[in-house]
N, C-alpha and C positions, 0 to 999 in steps of 0.2 A: 518620603524617600522614594526615589525613582526605581522602577523595576527594570533591571538590566537583563533579565532572563528572556530568552527567545522561546516562550512557551507555545505549545500546540494549540490550535483552535479547537473548539468543541467538536466541530465536524470531523477534524482529523482524529480526535480521540475516539469518536464513535466508529469511524472506519477501521482504525487499528483494532478495536475491540471486536467488531463484527467479522473481520477477516480471519480471526483465530477462534471463532465460535464462542467468544466470551470466556476463554480459558487462558490460563497463564502460559506463556510461550516457552518457559523453561521445560525441557523434555523430562526432567526428573520431578516435575511438579504437576503441571497440566491441570491444576485445580480450577473449578468454576470460580469466577470472580464476582458474581452477583447472585442474589436469591431473595426470597421473600422476607420482609421485615415483620415483626409482631403486628405492626399497624398495617392494615391491608392497603393503605394508600401510599406506602413507602417501600423502597427497595434497599436492601443492604448490599453495598458495593465495596469490594476490597481490591478492585482492579485499578491499575495505574498505567497511563500512557507514558512510559519512561523514555528518556533520551538515550540513544546509543552513544553519541558523543555529546558532551555536556551542553546544557542550555545557556551557560554563562561561563565566563573566564574563571579559571581555578577549579572548575568542577571536574568530576571524574571523566577521563577519556576526552578531555577538551581538545578540539581541533581548530587551531587558529586560522587555518586555510579556508574554513567555511564562513560564509557571510550569514547574516541574520535570517534570510529567507531559507537558506539551505539547512540551518539548524532547526527551523520550524517545519521543514518539509516532512511529509509522512515517511519518506525513506530513512529518516533519522530516528524514527520511533519504533518502539517495540512494546507490546501489551504484556504486562506482568501482574502478578498478584503483589500486594503490598510488601509481603515478606521478601520475595525474590527481587523486587525493585530496590529495596533497602540493601539487600545482600550484594548486588552487583555494584552499587555505589560505595559501599563500605570496603570492598575488596576488589578494586578495579584491576589489579594485576592478574587476578585469577579469572577475570571476566573481560578479556580484551574485545575490541571492536569486532574482529573477525568471528569470534565465538557467538556474540550476540546477534550478528547478522545471520549466522547459520541457524540459530534458534528461531529467528523470525521466519526465515525461508521454510524450514522444516515444519514449523507449527502451522503456517498457512497451507503448505502442501498436504499435511495430515488432515486439516479441516476440509480442504477441497475433496480429498479422497473419501472422507467420511460422508460428506454431502452427496457424493456420487455413488455411495454404497460399496466402495472398494475396501476390503479388509486390509489392515496393516500388515498382516503376515504375507499377503499376496504382493504387497508393495515391496517388502524387503526381499522376497524371493526374486523379484524382477530386477533388483539392483545388484550390482557387483560389489562385494565388500566382505568384511570379516567381523567377528565378535571380539571385542576388547578382552584381552587376557586377564585384566584386573577386575572389571565390573560386568563383563559380558554384554555391554551395550553394542548394538549393531553400528559399525563404522563403514560408511560408504567409501568406495575407491576414490582416492584423491583428497579425502578429508585428512587434515593435518592434526586435529585435536579431537580426542574422544569427548563427546558431550556428556558422558556419564561420570567420568572421574577425572577429566581434563589431562589424561595421559597424552604425551606427544606420540604421534604416529610416524614412525621412521620407516621410509620405503627403501632407502639405500644406505650407503656407508656414511657415517658421520664425519665431521671435520677431523676429529681426533683419530678416527680409524684410518682416514686417508693419509694423515701425517705419519702415523705409525707404519703404514704400508710403504710409504716413500722412504722412511728411514731404514727399514729392514731391507728393502730392495737395493738401495744405494750401498748399504754395508755388504750385502751378498755379492753385488757386482764387483766391488773393490776386492773382496776376499777371493773371488774366483780369479781375478786378474793377478793378484799377488801370488797365488798358487801357480798359475800358468807361467808367469814371466820371471818369478824369483825362485820359488821353491823347487820347481821341477828341474830347471837347469842345475841348481845346486845339488839336488839328489843324484842326477845323472853324472855329474862331475865326480861326486864322491864314490859312486858305485863302479863306474867304468874308467875312472882316472882320465877323463877327457877335459877339455877346456871350452865348455860352452859359455859364452858371456851371458850375464843376466839380461833378460829381455830377448833372448835368442839373437842378440846382435841387431835387433831391428831399430834401436834408438827411438826416435820420435814416433815411428810407426807403432811401437808397442804402446805408447800413450794414447794414440788414436784408437787402437783396438780396445784398450782399457775403457775408453769413453763409450765405445760401441757396446761392449759387454754390459756396462752399467745401464745404458739406455735401454737395451733389450730386456735386461732383468727388471727394470722399473716398469716398462710397458707390459710385460708379461704378468707382473704382480698385480697391476691395475686391471688387466683383463680377468684374472682370477677373482679379484675383488668384485668387479661388476657382475661376473657370472654367479657369484655366491648369492647375490640379492636379486638377480633377474628372475622374474615370475615367482618369487617367493613371497609368502605372506609378510606383511610389515611387522615391525616390532612396536610394542606399546610400552613406553617408558615414562615413568613419573619421577619428578624431582631429580633431574639430571642436568649436568653441565656439558654441553657439546664441545 
């Protein structure tokens, strides 16, 4: 039976292994992937050069836009221990392409810094970021997923928050216009026995002013919403629907 998988070459596998110091690229694992066997001429290896996007059709995270050479390329590979390699393929929704690519980048960077004698604490101090409120993993600025617990990193208002702000602002704008053009003339008429027409007699201009009030209220509400999250730490949210 023909093999339709676009597997890595042995050289690509060795490079992937060497670029992360023979350790699993999962930041929550980072275990050694090879060591001595009982027989002195053998090595016990548990490392796997895993595909970020599947090596064949119907595989996890398969990307039909890639050709065979691109699927075999080292950029599509990540070095993992056997357990983590199985985990990412059994639960592909929890381990999307972007997350695996970040694992790879961070693992290689960590290995390079270790090779250069730079302590991890110094690396994190030099970066701008926050600690996840759920698992206390360091999350660098711009990162959208916590690599520790996979919480979503929310830097600004969500879609539902924007929609709610729009609804409330629109309602308030209409309410203010109703009070100004309907209730106030009626109150004045009742108190002073005068005859002020609804809308102060402005006709279509009252509708124009109403539209302006609504627009101003909406713009000001969005200004307050942006100000609320500007320069504020992001929110770490798990299991949510935006």
